[in-house]
Structure formats: structure tokens, C-alpha cells
C-alpha positions in Angstrom: 0.0 0.0 0.0 2.8 2.4 0.8 4.6 1.7 -2.5 1.5 2.6 -4.4 1.2 5.8 -2.6 4.9 6.6 -3.3 4.5 5.8 -6.9 1.4 8.1 -7.1 3.3 10.9 -5.3 6.3 10.4 -7.6 4.1 10.5 -10.7 2.3 13.6 -9.6 5.6 15.3 -8.8 6.9 14.4 -12.3 3.8 15.7 -14.0 4.0 18.9 -12.0 7.7 19.3 -13.0 6.8 18.7 -16.7 3.9 21.2 -16.5 6.2 23.8 -14.9 8.9 23.1 -17.6 6.4 23.4 -20.4 5.1 26.7 -18.9 8.6 28.1 -18.7 9.4 27.2 -22.3 6.1 28.5 -23.8 5.4 31.5 -21.6 6.9 34.8 -22.6 8.0 37.0 -19.8 6.8 40.6 -19.8 9.0 42.7 -22.1 9.3 46.4 -21.7 11.1 49.0 -23.7 11.3 47.3 -27.0 11.8 50.1 -29.4 13.4 50.8 -32.8 16.5 52.4 -31.2 17.2 49.4 -29.1 16.6 47.1 -32.1 19.0 49.1 -34.4 21.7 49.3 -31.7 21.5 45.6 -30.6 24.4 43.4 -31.4 24.9 39.9 -30.0 28.6 40.3 -29.9 28.2 42.6 -26.9 28.1 39.3 -24.9 31.5 38.0 -26.1 33.1 38.7 -22.7 30.8 36.0 -21.3 32.8 33.4 -23.2 35.9 34.1 -21.1 34.5 35.5 -17.9 34.6 32.2 -16.1 37.3 30.5 -18.1 39.9 28.3 -16.4 42.6 30.1 -18.4 41.9 33.3 -16.6 41.9 31.6 -13.2 45.2 29.9 -14.0 46.7 33.3 -14.9 45.5 34.8 -11.6 47.0 31.9 -9.7 50.4 32.6 -11.3 50.5 36.2 -10.1 52.9 36.8 -7.2 51.2 37.3 -3.9 47.9 35.8 -4.7 46.5 33.9 -1.8 43.9 31.2 -1.7 41.5 33.7 -0.2 42.2 36.2 -3.1 41.5 33.5 -5.7 38.2 32.5 -3.9 37.2 36.2 -3.9 38.1 36.5 -7.6 35.9 33.5 -8.4 33.0 34.9 -6.3 33.2 38.3 -8.1 33.4 36.7 -11.5 30.3 34.6 -10.7 28.4 37.8 -9.7 29.4 39.4 -12.9 28.2 36.4 -14.8 24.9 36.6 -13.0 24.5 40.2 -14.1 25.3 39.3 -17.7 22.8 36.4 -17.6 20.1 38.8 -16.4 20.8 41.2 -19.3 21.0 38.3 -21.8 17.7 37.0 -20.7 16.1 40.5 -21.0 17.6 41.0 -24.5 16.5 37.5 -25.5 13.0 38.2 -24.4 13.0 41.5 -26.4 14.1 39.6 -29.5 11.4 37.0 -28.9 8.8 39.8 -28.6 9.9 41.5 -31.8 9.8 38.1 -33.6 6.3 37.4 -32.2 5.1 40.8 -33.3 6.4 40.1 -36.8 4.6 36.7 -36.9 1.4 38.1 -35.5 1.5 41.0 -38.0 1.9 38.6 -40.9 5.4 39.9 -41.8 7.0 36.5 -41.1 5.8 33.0 -41.5 6.4 29.5 -40.3 10.2 29.7 -40.5 10.5 32.5 -38.0 7.9 31.0 -35.7 9.9 27.7 -35.7 13.2 29.7 -35.1 11.6 31.5 -32.2 10.5 28.2 -30.6 13.8 26.4 -31.3 15.9 29.2 -29.9 13.6 29.6 -26.8 14.3 25.9 -26.0 18.0 26.2 -26.7 18.4 29.4 -24.7 16.3 28.2 -21.7 18.2 24.9 -21.5 21.5 26.7 -21.9 20.6 29.1 -19.1 19.7 26.3 -16.7 22.9 24.5 -17.7 25.1 27.5 -17.0 23.4 28.1 -13.7 24.3 24.6 -12.6 27.8 25.0 -14.0 28.2 28.2 -12.1 27.4 26.4 -8.8 30.2 24.0 -9.5 32.5 26.7 -10.7 32.2 28.7 -7.5 33.8 25.8 -5.6 36.3 24.9 -8.3 34.4 21.8 -9.4 33.5 22.6 -13.0 34.0 25.1 -15.8 31.4 27.2 -17.5 30.7 27.2 -21.2 28.4 30.1 -22.2 28.7 29.6 -26.0 25.2 28.1 -26.2 23.6 31.3 -24.9 25.7 33.6 -27.0 25.0 31.4 -30.1 21.3 31.3 -29.4 21.0 35.1 -29.1 23.1 35.5 -32.2 20.9 33.0 -34.2 17.7 34.6 -33.0 18.9 38.1 -33.8 20.0 37.0 -37.3 16.6 35.2 -37.9 14.6 38.3 -36.9 16.8 40.7 -38.8 16.6 38.5 -41.9 12.8 38.7 -41.8 12.9 42.4 -41.3 15.3 43.2 -44.0 18.1 44.4 -41.8 21.6 43.3 -42.7 23.0 41.1 -39.9 26.0 42.5 -38.3 
């Protein structure tokens, strides 16, 4: 009797987790301040520093500097993780703006199935990449793992290119 109850609870928990995941993938967060100036000025390459912010190479360099203590290296890691969190917040906001622009184009009939599919594909890719990086950052803080942000930068770049192509802008 207890095992049936455990199976039921586990099944309900799994269904709730899947429903939450589906909601996170499909739901669009509220987007504010999407305007033509932002769109014209936006370039995905502004996030290039994210690719090396938490790189092992930089940590190795800091470790070779004279006078660096273990405490200093831990503080360096902590500050880098905080900077990465700030970048991730901005990346998510910019990604949502790009999604909103793409959705407006689809709704207005300016873009078709290709853009709608690109929007969905990049939403999944970006969301999965964001969760992955957050897990990697937890390990990085304690020196257990490295962080690879190339998926997020690539996703923003692909989405920006897809939206610009449908709008007639030349991709940067």
C-alpha cells in the first residue's frame, strides 16, 4: 500500500515538474522598452566577454601572479560569478526582447512559419543553456566545474539573425 502511494506521489511530482517546464518554455515574460532604437543598436557580440569571464585560463593566470593567496582566488571566483549573473540577467532580457519582436512580426503577418519555428527552437535552446550555465556556475564557485556560455551567445546571435533577416536588416 505504501509503495502505491509513493508511486502516485512520484508520478504527480513528475507531472507537476513537466507542466512547470512546459510553462517556462512557452510563456513569454513581460517585455518592456522594445523600441526601434534598441533594435537598431542591438548586437549579439556585446556578450562576447561572457565566453571568457569564467574560463579556467583566466583563473590559471591569476593563480600565477605573485602574492595571490587562496583567499584572493576565492574572492576572484566569487566576483566573477556575480558578474556572470549580471550578464545572464541582461542576456535573458535581451533574448525576451528579441522574442517579442519576432512574435510581433509573426502576429502582424510579416513573417511566416520559418520565424515561428526559429523562435521556438531558440527559446528551448536558450532556456536549456541558461539552466545548464546556472548549474555549472554552482560548481565553478567551488572549483568543481568550468562554464561554457557559448550556447547562450550562439542562441542570441541566431535569434537576432533570424529576426533581422525577416525584417530586411543586414545582420552585423
